[in-house]
Structure formats: C-alpha cells, structure tokens
C-alpha positions as CSV (number, residue, x, y, z in Angstrom):
1,M,78.4,28.0,-59.6
2,D,77.4,24.6,-58.1
3,S,79.6,21.5,-58.0
4,H,78.2,20.3,-61.3
5,G,79.3,23.4,-63.2
6,R,75.8,25.0,-63.4
7,N,75.6,28.7,-63.2
8,I,72.9,29.4,-60.5
9,E,71.4,32.7,-61.2
10,Y,67.6,32.3,-60.6
11,L,66.1,32.5,-57.1
12,R,62.5,31.6,-56.3
13,I,61.3,33.3,-53.1
14,S,58.3,32.1,-51.1
15,V,56.8,34.9,-49.1
16,T,54.0,32.9,-47.5
17,Q,52.6,29.4,-47.1
18,N,49.1,30.7,-46.9
19,C,46.7,30.6,-49.8
20,N,43.1,31.6,-50.6
21,L,42.6,28.5,-52.7
22,K,43.0,24.8,-52.0
23,C,44.0,23.2,-55.3
24,V,43.9,19.4,-55.3
25,Y,47.6,18.9,-56.4
26,C,49.1,21.6,-54.2
27,S,47.8,21.9,-50.7
28,P,44.2,20.5,-50.5
29,G,42.3,21.5,-47.4
30,S,44.6,24.4,-46.4
31,G,43.1,27.2,-48.4
32,G,43.0,30.4,-46.3
33,V,44.3,28.7,-43.2
34,E,47.3,30.3,-41.6
35,D,50.1,28.1,-40.2
36,A,50.6,29.6,-36.7
37,N,53.9,27.7,-36.3
38,C,55.5,29.2,-39.4
39,T,57.8,32.1,-38.6
40,V,58.1,34.1,-41.9
41,L,60.9,36.3,-43.1
42,T,60.4,40.0,-43.1
43,A,60.9,42.4,-46.0
44,K,64.2,43.5,-44.5
45,D,65.3,39.8,-44.2
46,Y,64.5,39.2,-47.9
47,K,66.5,42.3,-48.9
48,T,69.5,41.1,-46.8
49,I,69.4,37.6,-48.2
50,V,68.9,38.6,-51.9
51,G,71.5,41.3,-51.5
52,I,74.1,38.7,-50.6
53,M,72.8,36.3,-53.3
54,A,73.1,39.0,-55.9
55,G,76.8,39.3,-54.9
56,L,77.1,35.6,-55.6
57,G,75.5,35.8,-59.1
58,I,71.8,35.7,-58.6
59,R,70.2,37.8,-61.3
60,K,66.6,36.8,-61.5
61,V,64.0,36.6,-58.7
62,R,60.5,35.2,-58.7
63,I,58.1,35.8,-55.9
64,T,55.9,32.8,-55.0
65,G,53.8,31.4,-52.2
66,G,51.3,30.0,-51.2
67,E,49.6,32.9,-52.7
68,P,52.0,35.8,-52.5
69,L,49.3,38.5,-52.9
70,M,47.9,37.4,-49.5
71,R,50.9,39.0,-47.9
72,K,50.1,42.6,-47.1
73,D,53.7,43.9,-47.6
74,V,54.3,42.0,-50.9
75,C,54.8,45.3,-52.8
76,G,57.3,46.4,-50.2
77,I,59.2,43.2,-50.6
78,I,59.3,43.7,-54.4
79,A,60.4,47.3,-54.0
80,A,63.2,46.3,-51.7
81,I,64.5,43.6,-54.1
82,S,64.1,45.8,-57.2
83,G,66.7,48.3,-55.7
84,I,69.4,45.7,-55.3
85,P,72.3,46.1,-57.8
86,G,72.6,43.0,-60.0
87,I,69.0,42.0,-59.9
88,C,67.7,42.5,-63.5
89,D,64.4,40.5,-63.5
90,I,61.6,40.3,-60.9
91,S,58.6,38.2,-61.6
92,L,55.7,36.8,-59.5
93,T,53.6,33.6,-59.6
94,T,49.9,34.1,-58.5
95,N,46.6,32.4,-58.7
96,G,45.2,35.7,-59.9
97,V,42.3,36.1,-57.5
98,Y,43.5,39.5,-56.2
99,L,45.4,40.5,-59.3
100,D,42.8,42.8,-60.8
101,A,43.0,45.1,-57.8
102,M,46.8,44.8,-57.2
103,A,48.3,44.7,-60.7
104,Q,49.1,48.4,-61.0
105,K,50.6,48.6,-57.5
106,L,52.8,45.6,-58.2
107,K,54.1,47.1,-61.4
108,E,54.9,50.4,-59.6
109,A,56.8,48.5,-57.0
110,G,59.1,47.1,-59.6
111,L,57.4,43.9,-60.8
112,M,58.2,43.1,-64.5
113,R,56.1,40.1,-65.4
114,L,53.7,37.5,-64.1
115,N,52.9,33.8,-64.1
116,I,49.3,33.0,-63.4
117,S,48.1,29.5,-62.4
118,L,44.9,28.5,-64.1
119,D,43.7,24.9,-64.4
120,S,40.3,25.3,-65.9
121,L,38.3,27.7,-68.1
122,K,35.0,26.2,-66.9
123,E,33.5,27.7,-63.7
124,D,32.3,24.4,-62.2
125,R,35.5,22.6,-62.9
126,F,37.6,25.5,-61.7
127,E,35.7,25.4,-58.4
128,Q,36.2,21.6,-58.2
129,I,40.0,22.0,-58.6
130,T,40.5,25.0,-56.4
131,G,37.7,24.9,-53.9
132,A,36.5,28.4,-54.8
133,N,34.2,30.0,-57.4
134,K,36.8,32.6,-58.5
135,L,37.3,32.0,-62.2
136,K,35.9,35.3,-63.3
137,S,38.2,37.1,-60.9
138,V,41.2,35.4,-62.3
139,L,40.3,36.2,-65.9
140,K,39.8,39.8,-65.0
141,G,43.2,39.8,-63.4
142,I,44.8,38.4,-66.5
143,D,43.2,41.1,-68.7
144,R,44.4,43.8,-66.3
145,A,47.9,42.5,-66.3
146,V,48.0,42.4,-70.1
147,S,46.5,45.9,-70.3
148,I,49.1,47.5,-68.1
149,G,52.1,45.8,-69.8
150,L,53.1,43.2,-67.2
151,L,54.4,41.1,-70.1
152,P,54.8,38.3,-70.9
153,V,51.9,37.0,-69.0
154,K,52.4,33.2,-68.6
155,I,49.5,31.0,-67.8
156,N,50.5,27.8,-66.1
157,T,48.2,24.8,-66.4
158,V,48.6,21.4,-64.7
159,L,46.8,18.8,-66.7
160,I,45.2,15.8,-65.0
161,K,43.6,13.0,-66.9
162,G,39.8,12.8,-66.4
163,L,39.7,16.2,-64.8
164,N,40.8,19.0,-67.1
165,D,42.6,17.4,-70.1
166,S,39.6,17.9,-72.2
167,E,40.3,21.6,-72.2
168,I,43.7,21.5,-73.9
169,D,42.4,23.1,-77.1
170,D,40.5,25.8,-75.1
171,F,43.7,26.8,-73.4
172,I,45.7,26.9,-76.6
173,R,43.1,29.3,-78.1
174,L,43.9,31.8,-75.3
175,A,47.1,32.6,-77.1
176,K,45.4,33.4,-80.3
177,D,44.3,37.0,-79.7
178,A,46.3,37.9,-76.5
179,P,50.0,38.2,-75.9
180,V,50.1,35.4,-73.4
181,D,52.2,32.2,-73.1
182,V,50.0,29.2,-72.3
183,R,52.2,26.5,-70.6
184,F,51.2,22.9,-69.8
185,I,53.0,21.5,-66.8
186,E,53.2,17.7,-66.1
187,L,51.9,16.6,-62.8
188,M,54.8,16.0,-60.4
189,P,54.9,13.6,-57.4
190,V,55.1,16.4,-54.8
191,G,52.5,16.1,-52.1
192,K,50.0,13.2,-51.6
193,F,47.9,13.9,-54.7
194,G,50.8,14.0,-57.0
195,E,52.4,10.9,-55.5
196,Q,49.2,8.9,-55.7
197,N,48.0,10.0,-59.1
198,Q,51.0,9.7,-61.5
199,D,48.9,7.5,-63.7
200,R,46.8,10.6,-64.3
201,A,49.7,12.7,-65.5
202,V,49.4,13.9,-69.1
203,N,52.6,13.4,-71.1
204,N,53.4,16.7,-72.9
205,S,54.8,14.8,-75.9
206,D,51.4,13.4,-76.6
207,I,50.0,16.9,-76.8
208,I,52.7,18.1,-79.2
209,A,52.3,15.0,-81.4
210,S,48.5,15.6,-81.7
211,H,48.9,19.3,-82.6
212,P,50.9,19.5,-85.9
213,Q,50.2,23.2,-86.1
214,L,52.8,23.8,-83.3
215,I,56.0,25.2,-84.7
216,P,59.1,25.0,-82.4
217,C,60.5,28.4,-81.4
218,E,64.2,28.9,-82.2
219,D,67.0,30.3,-80.1
220,E,65.4,29.1,-76.8
221,D,67.2,29.7,-73.5
222,V,68.4,26.2,-72.5
223,N,68.2,27.1,-68.8
224,Q,64.5,27.6,-68.9
225,P,62.3,24.5,-68.2
226,A,59.7,25.4,-70.9
227,R,59.9,24.3,-74.5
228,Y,58.0,26.9,-76.6
229,F,56.0,26.6,-79.8
230,K,54.3,29.1,-82.1
231,I,51.1,28.8,-84.1
232,E,50.8,30.8,-87.3
233,G,48.5,33.9,-86.7
234,Y,48.7,33.6,-82.9
235,R,49.9,36.5,-80.7
236,G,51.1,34.3,-77.9
237,R,53.0,31.0,-77.6
238,I,52.4,27.5,-76.3
239,G,54.9,26.1,-73.8
240,F,55.5,22.7,-72.3
241,I,57.2,22.1,-69.0
242,S,57.9,18.3,-68.8
243,P,59.9,17.4,-65.7
244,M,58.6,13.8,-65.7
245,S,59.0,12.9,-69.4
246,H,62.0,15.0,-70.3
247,K,64.3,15.6,-67.3
248,F,66.1,18.9,-67.6
249,C,68.2,18.9,-64.4
250,N,71.4,19.3,-66.3
251,F,70.4,22.9,-67.2
252,C,68.7,23.8,-63.9
253,N,69.9,27.3,-62.8
254,R,67.6,27.9,-59.8
255,I,67.3,27.6,-56.1
256,R,64.4,28.3,-53.7
257,L,64.1,30.2,-50.5
258,T,61.1,29.2,-48.3
259,C,59.2,31.8,-46.3
260,D,60.6,30.2,-43.1
261,G,64.2,30.8,-44.1
262,K,65.3,27.6,-45.7
263,I,67.3,27.3,-48.9
264,K,66.0,24.4,-51.0
265,P,68.3,23.8,-53.9
266,C,66.1,21.2,-55.6
267,L,62.3,20.8,-55.9
268,G,62.6,17.0,-56.1
269,N,64.9,16.6,-53.1
270,N,64.3,17.0,-49.4
271,G,67.6,18.6,-48.7
272,E,67.4,22.2,-47.4
273,T,69.6,24.6,-45.4
274,D,68.3,26.8,-42.6
275,I,69.8,30.2,-43.0
276,A,67.4,32.3,-40.8
277,G,69.7,31.9,-37.8
278,F,72.6,33.6,-39.7
279,L,70.7,36.9,-40.5
280,G,72.7,38.8,-37.9
281,D,76.0,37.7,-39.3
282,A,76.6,38.6,-42.9
283,R,79.8,36.5,-43.2
284,R,78.2,33.3,-41.9
285,L,75.1,34.0,-43.9
286,E,77.0,34.2,-47.2
287,A,79.0,31.1,-46.3
288,A,75.8,29.1,-45.7
289,I,74.3,30.3,-48.9
290,R,77.4,29.6,-50.9
291,K,77.7,26.1,-49.5
292,S,74.0,25.3,-50.1
293,I,74.3,26.4,-53.8
294,F,77.6,24.5,-54.3
295,E,76.0,21.3,-52.9
296,K,72.9,21.5,-55.2
297,P,72.0,17.9,-56.2
298,A,72.8,16.8,-59.7
299,G,69.1,15.9,-60.3
300,Y,65.8,15.3,-58.7
301,S,64.8,12.1,-56.9
302,F,61.3,11.6,-58.5
303,G,60.7,8.0,-59.4
304,A,63.2,6.6,-56.8
305,G,60.8,6.2,-53.8
306,F,61.0,9.9,-53.1
307,V,58.4,11.4,-50.7
308,S,58.4,15.2,-50.4
309,K,58.4,16.5,-46.8
310,R,56.7,19.6,-48.0
311,N,53.7,20.1,-50.3
312,M,54.0,22.5,-53.2
313,G,52.4,25.3,-51.2
314,A,55.0,25.1,-48.5
315,I,57.9,24.9,-51.0
316,G,57.0,27.9,-53.2
317,G,56.0,27.3,-56.8
C-alpha cells in the first residue's frame, strides 16, 4: 500500500534496454545497439527481488524492455518468476519480431499472455516508424501467439497525427475475426519525440466519438488503464489508454523495475530508487522496496515542465 491508499500489486520488469527496432517515439537511433555501461540484473536477481515483492503484495508481473526477447535467458527469467508463491499473472510486452519462433517456449516457461506493439499495418509506414522492414514477422508472431493460446493478445498502437492516424479503422478491423484486443495509446511526453510532438497526439475521445458502433464494456477493472469497448459481431475488443486526456493516476496500482536495478514508481516522474546494492541483504532490500512503494507520487508530472531523464526504452514499457 502506498501513502495515498493505493494497493500496489502490479510490477513491470525491464530485462534489457536493447532493442532490434528504433521506433520514433521510443528510442530512435538506438535499435540493436547495446549500452556497454548498463549493468543488468541476472535471472537470480529478478527472482530474489520479485520474491520479496510478492511478500509485500505484488501479484502481477509484466516483462518488458527494450525488446525482452533479445535477452537470451528471458525464458529462464519467466520460469523463475512463475515459481514464486503469490504471483498469479505473468505477461510480456514485445515488438513481435522474434515471437513466431519463441512463442511456444515462452508459454512453456510460464508466460500467460502478451502485449504486442504494432503501429502500422502498411509495410512502408511500419519501416518508417520502426526503422526495419519486419511487419510480416510481427503479424506471423501474432498469429502464432493466438494459435497456441497466449490470450488475450493485446495489440498496442501509439497514434501520431499525419503518420499513422489514417489506419484507425484498419486496426479496429483486426478485432473482428481474431480474439485480440486492439488498444490505442495516446502519445506521452517521454523522450524527445514525445516532448516535441504533443500537438500530434491523437485524443482517444475523438476516436470514440466518431465510432458510434463502440459499446462500452461493463464491469471493468478500475485499476487497469485501458477503457474497453465491444463491437457487435467482433471476437475481440477495442481499448483506449488515455493518460493525457483522462488522467488515471488515482487508480494506478503499478511500479517499475529497470534492468539496471532501479525501482521507478511513476512513469511520469524522474524519482527512482537504486536497490541493486541491497541484493546481498534481504532485510535492507525489503526496506528499500517498501519505502519506494510507500513514497509513490500521487500523480505524474506531464504538462508541468517535466522532462524525462530516461527514454521509454530505458524505462521499460
């Protein structure tokens, strides 16, 4: 529980800063380049930290990056976490490039579901956004994940005016015949591109207003950031994550662990706690984790002159 009465039960773990893509809003120019100065946590470290966090109430874990499937021992990390008492949900966010080849091994390691970042369904535009001609690989990965039951598969799309906002209806149609949730995410001012292009952010309310066929889903979990809608005859759902137009900090139940051993309680705040130095002392490690969770900010600092010290790839999804 943090000092604002929120029950913190969701942990996002970055296992690498490295990525095989260089998406414009995330970490442009760094695709495939390793950071030699970044000391990453080991699978054993993650097991130790998550074990302590599970004792403090963490129940859900999401593996992120960079691109987590670039890490050779990612299945070992998932397997280690899946054996921790109290952890009831393990998911992973990926760009999907390696997913076709790895989906079955990920499921066998204990992975339950997937989020896949996909910002265009057109090959030339996909390459423009990501710096790589890998759309076909990503679509194959999505099909494989659905076929082996890593459900729900959630497709995350960051819309940018003048770049991919003309594809909104194409993305919505993905949910017609497949059991996938298509989610539109408002561009956040994290990293240089997001900070300098807030005028190109697409307001999710405008999409909802222009699509009267969207029917709000009932009994939604207030702690999740997405607001979901159904369309009659569709197998999947349409979701909207709207941090800029509809601030949901009051219900935030998550913290982040970076791959270099920092707890980051809030995406829109530069505060973080270095816990890597306490890995040899369980008592001090638990105290540092407990303190960081308790001091989680009431809300993000976007729109108040905030400049993130990390880009999205270095924070972890």
